[in-house]
DOVOKE-567164 format. One record per residue (C-alpha): x, y, z; residue in one letter. Coordinates in pm, whole numbers, padded with zeros to 5 digits, always signed. Example, Ala and Ser with C-alpha at 12.3 -4.5 7.8 and 13.67 -1.06 7.14 Angstrom:
<pts>
+01230-00450+00780a;+01367-00106+00714s;
</pts>
This chain:
<pts>
-06460-01215-03307x;-06812-01340-03233x;-07025-01655-03183x;-07399-01722-03178x;-07566-01709-02837x;-07749-02043-02802x;-08008-01880-02577x;-08104-01614-02832x;-08046-01737-03190x;-08032-01390-03346x;-07794-01234-03091x;-07416-01238-03157x;-07190-01285-02852x;-06848-01110-02858x;-06551-01114-02626x;-06597-00744-02555x;-06965-00797-02484x;-06898-01072-02231x;-06636-00864-02054x;-06865-00559-02050x;-07143-00767-01895x;-06896-00903-01637x;-06768-00554-01548x;-07120-00414-01506x;-07217-00711-01292x;-06911-00657-01074x;-06994-00287-01026x;-07352-00381-00932x;-07203-00627-00678x;-07362-00920-00864x;-07052-01130-00807x;-07228-01461-00864x;-07286-01351-01221x;-06931-01236-01285x;-06759-01570-01254x;-06982-01760-01507x;-06935-01481-01757x;-06557-01500-01718x;-06572-01878-01747x;-06766-01850-02072x;-06515-01593-02202x;-06231-01830-02126x;-06406-02128-02281x;-06504-01954-02604x;-06218-01707-02660x;-05936-01825-02438x;-05706-01590-02250x;-05438-01553-02514x;-05602-01269-02705x;-05364-00977-02744x;-05603-00682-02743x;-05748-00500-02444x;-05977-00793-02366x;-05699-00988-02193x;-05624-00685-01968x;-05990-00644-01871x;-06022-01017-01810x;-05709-01021-01591x;-05830-00732-01378x;-06166-00899-01319x;-05993-01221-01218x;-05774-01019-00977x;-06079-00848-00829x;-06257-01179-00771x;-05945-01332-00615x;-05915-01034-00379x;-06279-01072-00271x;-06203-01436-00185x;-05898-01328+00020x;-05649-01480-00222x;-05420-01179-00251x;-05128-01361-00405x;-05361-01472-00687x;-05491-01116-00717x;-05136-00985-00756x;-05062-01250-01019x;-05362-01156-01235x;-05338-00778-01206x;-05218-00617-01534x;-04915-00392-01541x;-04973-00023-01477x;-04925+00063-01844x;-05217-00169-01930x;-05459-00057-01660x;-05594+00214-01890x;-05778-00058-02085x;-05967-00176-01779x;-06290-00045-01634x;-06201+00236-01394x;-06470+00136-01149x;-06323-00215-01118x;-05973-00068-01073x;-06100+00162-00799x;-06289-00117-00624x;-05983-00343-00620x;-05761-00053-00505x;-05992+00024-00213x;-05999-00343-00114x;-05618-00359-00120x;-05587-00053+00104x;-05847-00195+00340x;-05648-00517+00355x;-05328-00327+00432x;-05493-00129+00710x;-05572-00460+00883x;-05199-00505+00939x;-05235-00295+01253x;-05460-00557+01407x;-05193-00822+01386x;-05274-00975+01047x;-04985-01062+00821x;-04985-00881+00487x;-04789-01007+00193x;-04573-00770-00008x;-04779-00854-00316x;-05084-00686-00164x;-04885-00370-00099x;-04756-00380-00455x;-05111-00421-00582x;-05234-00118-00387x;-04937+00089-00500x;-04981+00012-00869x;-05357+00066-00867x;-05356+00392-00673x;-05061+00532-00868x;-05268+00472-01181x;-05582+00631-01037x;-05400+00938-00901x;-05172+00988-01202x;-05153+01364-01259x;-05099+01310-01630x;-05414+01100-01676x;-05689+01180-01424x;-05978+01180-01669x;-06125+00836-01598x;-06105+00850-01219x;-06213+01212-01212x;-06507+01125-01435x;-06600+00826-01222x;-06621+01041-00909x;-06822+01306-01092x;-07065+01038-01214x;-07110+00894-00867x;-07157+01239-00712x;-07394+01333-00994x;-07240+01679-00982x;-06921+01840-01119x;-06611+01833-00895x;-06440+02175-00883x;-06079+02159-00992x;-05943+02308-00668x;-06148+02061-00462x;-06026+01773-00674x;-05658+01870-00633x;-05699+01905-00258x;-05870+01567-00236x;-05604+01403-00452x;-05322+01539-00231x;-05507+01432+00080x;-05558+01079-00049x;-05194+01059-00159x;-05085+01163+00191x;-05316+00912+00359x;-05170+00628+00151x;-04816+00750+00223x;-04884+00762+00598x;-05033+00413+00599x;-04742+00258+00411x;-04490+00439+00631x;-04660+00312+00945x;-04645-00043+00809x;-04276+00004+00724x;-04197+00120+01076x;-04391-00166+01231x;-04208-00422+01012x;-03864-00260+01052x;-03811-00201+00680x;-03537+00048+00599x;-03573+00323+00339x;-03437+00104+00058x;-03694-00171+00117x;-03977+00053+00237x;-04321+00027+00079x;-04340+00404+00113x;-04031+00439-00110x;-04184+00211-00371x;-04511+00408-00360x;-04341+00743-00404x;-04119+00610-00683x;-04418+00459-00865x;-04595+00795-00856x;-04280+00988-00949x;-04124+00786-01231x;-04299+00809-01572x;-04286+00434-01635x;-04402+00156-01402x;-04148+00036-01147x;-04356-00190-00920x;-04472-00528-01053x;-04730-00686-00818x;-04640-01043-00913x;-04266-00991-00886x;-04171-00835-00552x;-03803-00894-00480x;-03637-01011-00159x;-03508-00660-00075x;-03828-00470-00148x;-04086-00392-00410x;-03844-00211-00642x;-03471-00259-00731x;-03220-00116-00486x;-03064+00116-00742x;-03400+00268-00831x;-03490+00310-00463x;-03155+00476-00388x;-03189+00718-00679x;-03542+00813-00575x;-03434+00885-00216x;-03157+01118-00329x;-03372+01300-00584x;-03631+01374-00317x;-03390+01504-00053x;-03379+01184+00150x;-03010+01110+00109x;-02969+01077+00486x;-03228+00798+00485x;-03031+00621+00215x;-02706+00653+00412x;-02871+00527+00728x;-03007+00224+00543x;-02671+00154+00381x;-02491+00181+00716x;-02737-00060+00878x;-02703-00311+00595x;-02323-00296+00581x;-02177-00162+00908x;-01830-00012+00888x;-01682+00263+00674x;-01537+00029+00417x;-01817-00224+00401x;-02023-00052+00128x;-01824-00104-00191x;-01890-00113-00563x;-01787-00476-00593x;-02129-00637-00552x;-02409-00583-00807x;-02641-00428-00547x;-02377-00187-00425x;-02276-00100-00780x;-02637-00016-00863x;-02650+00225-00566x;-02301+00372-00610x;-02401+00694-00790x;-02685+00771-00551x;-02468+00688-00250x;-02192+00916-00375x;-02435+01202-00428x;-02586+01153-00082x;-02240+01151+00078x;-02137+01469-00104x;-02456+01646+00003x;-02412+01536+00364x;-02050+01648+00346x;-02161+02001+00264x;-02415+01993+00548x;-02142+01880+00788x;-01914+02164+00677x;-02190+02414+00749x;-02228+02252+01093x;-01852+02269+01163x;-01807+01890+01165x;-01481+01909+00970x;-01346+01554+01003x;-01679+01390+00928x;-01731+01616+00629x;-01393+01526+00478x;-01463+01159+00538x;-01793+01184+00349x;-01636+01372+00059x;-01360+01111+00042x;-01607+00822+00030x;-01812+01002-00234x;-01503+01046-00452x;-01408+00681-00399x;-01752+00581-00527x;-01692+00783-00843x;-01830+01129-00760x;-01646+01421-00920x;-01642+01718-00683x;-01791+02036-00820x;-01657+02384-00753x;-01880+02436-00450x;-01786+02101-00304x;-01416+02174-00352x;-01459+02501-00164x;-01627+02308+00117x;-01329+02068+00124x;-01085+02360+00152x;-01285+02513+00434x;-01290+02184+00622x;-00916+02138+00562x;-00843+02480+00709x;-01025+02394+01032x;-00994+02018+01081x;-00834+01918+01410x;-00860+02269+01550x;-01097+02451+01783x;-01186+02817+01784x;-01023+02862+02126x;-00706+02673+02037x;-00774+02414+02306x;-00845+02050+02249x;-00670+02047+01914x;-00603+01699+01772x;-00284+01660+01566x;-00390+01312+01458x;-00731+01434+01338x;-00563+01724+01161x;-00317+01501+00976x;-00590+01254+00879x;-00818+01534+00764x;-00549+01713+00566x;-00452+01381+00408x;-00811+01332+00289x;-00831+01690+00165x;-00501+01656-00023x;-00633+01345-00199x;-00951+01531-00293x;-00783+01851-00418x;-00426+01744-00500x;-00376+02051-00716x;-00418+02286-00418x;-00072+02395-00304x;-00183+02537+00031x;-00333+02205+00147x;-00016+02020+00044x;+00204+02271+00224x;-00003+02261+00544x;-00012+01881+00543x;+00364+01867+00498x;+00424+02115+00780x;+00189+01929+01016x;+00356+01596+00940x;+00699+01743+01009x;+00580+01903+01336x;+00439+01576+01461x;+00742+01381+01341x;+00964+01611+01546x;+00732+01593+01846x;+00755+01212+01877x;+01113+01180+01754x;+01231+01020+02079x;+00910+00880+02226x;+00793+00698+01911x;+01071+00674+01648x;+00870+00447+01417x;+00580+00690+01398x;+00819+00980+01362x;+00980+00814+01060x;+00639+00753+00904x;+00547+01118+00949x;+00868+01241+00785x;+00841+00988+00501x;+00480+01085+00432x;+00581+01452+00430x;+00837+01373+00160x;+00568+01191-00040x;+00348+01500-00028x;+00629+01748-00094x;+00933+01576-00247x;+01256+01735-00135x;+01109+01916+00166x;+01422+02007+00368x;+01268+01967+00713x;+01125+01624+00635x;+01453+01516+00477x;+01646+01641+00779x;+01418+01451+01015x;+01475+01122+00833x;+01849+01186+00819x;+01853+01240+01196x;+01684+00903+01242x;+01940+00747+01010x;+02227+00894+01209x;+02073+00756+01528x;+02047+00413+01367x;+02410+00429+01262x;+02508+00498+01620x;+02304+00201+01743x;+02439-00033+01476x;+02090-00118+01350x;+02006-00288+01022x;+02030-00029+00748x;+01994+00001+00373x;+02309+00077+00173x;+02130+00325-00053x;+01997+00516+00248x;+02346+00548+00397x;+02495+00649+00065x;+02225+00909+00024x;+02304+01048+00368x;+02673+01074+00276x;+02587+01259-00043x;+02392+01513+00161x;+02640+01517+00450x;+02990+01416+00330x;+03133+01480+00678x;+02906+01222+00848x;+03166+00992+01003x;+02919+00724+01125x;+02782+00684+00772x;+03128+00652+00623x;+03230+00399+00889x;+02919+00190+00831x;+02982+00182+00449x;+03351+00063+00490x;+03245-00195+00739x;+02971-00301+00495x;+03225-00334+00216x;+03462-00530+00439x;+03189-00774+00534x;+03094-00834+00172x;+03454-00890+00070x;+03517-01123+00364x;+03226-01340+00256x;+03357-01334-00101x;+03700-01450+00017x;+03547-01739+00209x;+03385-01881-00104x;+03642-01775-00365x;+03914-01994-00515x;+04232-01856-00346x;+04444-01915-00655x;+04213-01792-00929x;+04063-01503-00728x;+04355-01360-00534x;+04249-01008-00629x;+03945-01049-00398x;+04179-01097-00103x;+04377-00793-00209x;+04057-00586-00223x;+03972-00706+00128x;+04315-00603+00256x;+04275-00260+00101x;+03921-00219+00242x;+04033-00318+00593x;+04321-00070+00573x;+04086+00213+00473x;+03849+00124+00754x;+04133+00114+01006x;+04253+00459+00899x;+03898+00594+00918x;+03856+00452+01268x;+04193+00597+01369x;+04072+00944+01265x;+03714+00932+01389x;+03679+00660+01655x;+03861+00527+01959x;+04185+00319+01964x;+03981+00023+02090x;+03775+00033+01767x;+04093-00001+01560x;+04218-00283+01785x;+03885-00463+01762x;+03909-00451+01382x;+04259-00594+01400x;+04152-00877+01629x;+03893-00987+01370x;+04195-01134+01185x;+04103-00987+00849x;+04463-00880+00772x;+04767-01046+00928x;+05071-00866+01064x;+05334-00815+00798x;+05099-00802+00499x;+05058-00421+00499x;+05304-00186+00666x;+05041+00091+00678x;+04796-00139+00852x;+05064-00255+01099x;+05151+00105+01182x;+04787+00197+01233x;+04732-00095+01474x;+05062-00026+01655x;+04958+00339+01706x;+04620+00228+01835x;+04783+00006+02103x;+05019+00289+02207x;+04733+00540+02226x;+04522+00304+02433x;+04821+00242+02662x;+04839+00616+02732x;+04463+00626+02798x;+04496+00337+03043x;+04783+00506+03224x;+04571+00818+03268x;+04286+00602+03392x;+04508+00434+03657x;+04552+00099+03481x;+04930+00045+03457x;+04896-00330+03393x;+04671-00273+03094x;+04904-00003+02968x;+05205-00244+02986x;+05018-00511+02792x;+04920-00263+02521x;+05279-00140+02485x;+05403-00497+02463x;+05152-00569+02185x;+05260-00252+02004x;+05626-00362+02022x;+05552-00710+01884x;+05342-00563+01598x;+05622-00320+01524x;+05859-00617+01510x;+05626-00807+01276x;+05524-01059+01542x;+05174-01162+01652x;+05051-00956+01946x;+04957-01250+02174x;+05306-01403+02190x;+05402-01189+02489x;+05130-01347+02699x;+05145-01709+02590x;+05503-01774+02487x;+05696-01733+02165x;+05523-01777+01836x;+05672-01821+01493x;+05700-01518+01275x;+05474-01457+00982x;+05508-01714+00705x;+05470-01656+00333x;+05125-01548+00217x;+04933-01827+00049x;+04566-01759+00018x;+04413-01638+00345x;+04597-01670+00684x;+04538-01951+00927x;+04370-01894+01264x;+04645-02015+01501x;+04808-01677+01572x;+04534-01415+01553x;+04618-01236+01876x;+04267-01275+02016x;+04398-01301+02373x;+04552-00954+02352x;+04208-00788+02349x;+04231-00711+02720x;
</pts>
């Protein structure tokens, strides 16, 4: 595209020609000439051309804005790194030097915007690109007017790269930026990744590059510990860094890799619990343990909670560590067996001092190794203790205990009592005419309980059951005989204990029960004999006063 130059009628003016004149003027430091040339380019050709002219124009506008101190405008006009190859290398280098000079002024208290750092990073990554050093290399050779030996060039390039890295790191430290938001991380990633990652006009709130890209770069370059430190500072607490948020999800793979690598380092250092914790978090974030990592887990599991001298061992740390290891390598039988044994040992150790914890230990052992006899025995011992205390129990638990120990009298007693209580409630709400069989089942259940108490408990237990007025005298001869025997046996016990009055009262109650009369009549006057059964008995002749 061309127009006629009004100053020289025979000379054609092109967009490329105007930009070339502007670039040469800029390199000669004739800045007052550059701006009119760019203005003429804009007026005659616009800025919407799609060839390399728009890239060259944008870079010149960025360079002029930087000279005027308008760095946000410079960042806005600077082309992307992929397009910098179209621009004049000398202009790129001049703008890059100015950006670095601006950044170095940060140390004297001046505030530097992130866009300026992004500008310097993009420009210098382009100039020092190992894959495309021809233009910059040629520029230096032209200015030196002598060839630059290859070894000297490589040394100079590494030196310049290091100087830029040091400057950005110093600015990061001064500003308190962590590794994820560090300008140094963005610089290294821009130089490392084939495609551009930093956009000068689009620096985000967390840094110059996305968090996921920053995290991946840190891990690839052996800086996983820096990533973990940054993550811990941003989200304190072991469970705070999750995969629920978009930022955390983007970093999950890199975080998991960093945790797994640190886990192996901790194993080598003998930090067993911390190592297992890191491996566990890595697996939770989606990392699949390799063979070497599984071996590290097994080594940590074998030593966690123990010391080489045998002193200062921590059972809690050992259980927690073995639990983590078992979750990581569930197929390993030795870890499962050791965890089960440790849980049983600690369950037995606190059996009396902390019953609740003891139960949890035994129950967890059964989860790890179903059917483990020692764990099952420990829980059964707790169940027997609960039966003796009359605590709230589960029917299935008690039935299970009886299946394993048919001779357990407390379990059997608790299940008859449980049946009696259920039937008593059923009788209270049942229609006495239409559901008389419920009352008969209650009578039979009370009789069985009485006979069980007669064989395995004290006479007072049988008498206490009788005084609950669940079955009246005269309804069941077997029940009457059982209660009569209980009174006679308690009378003998009272005689041996030196309580003749109590013994006489018990014998009197036994005689009245044997005669089919309520037991309390002897103390409070005659009472009528038992009437015909109609539904459940009344509560006027229960014999409650004969308890003592």
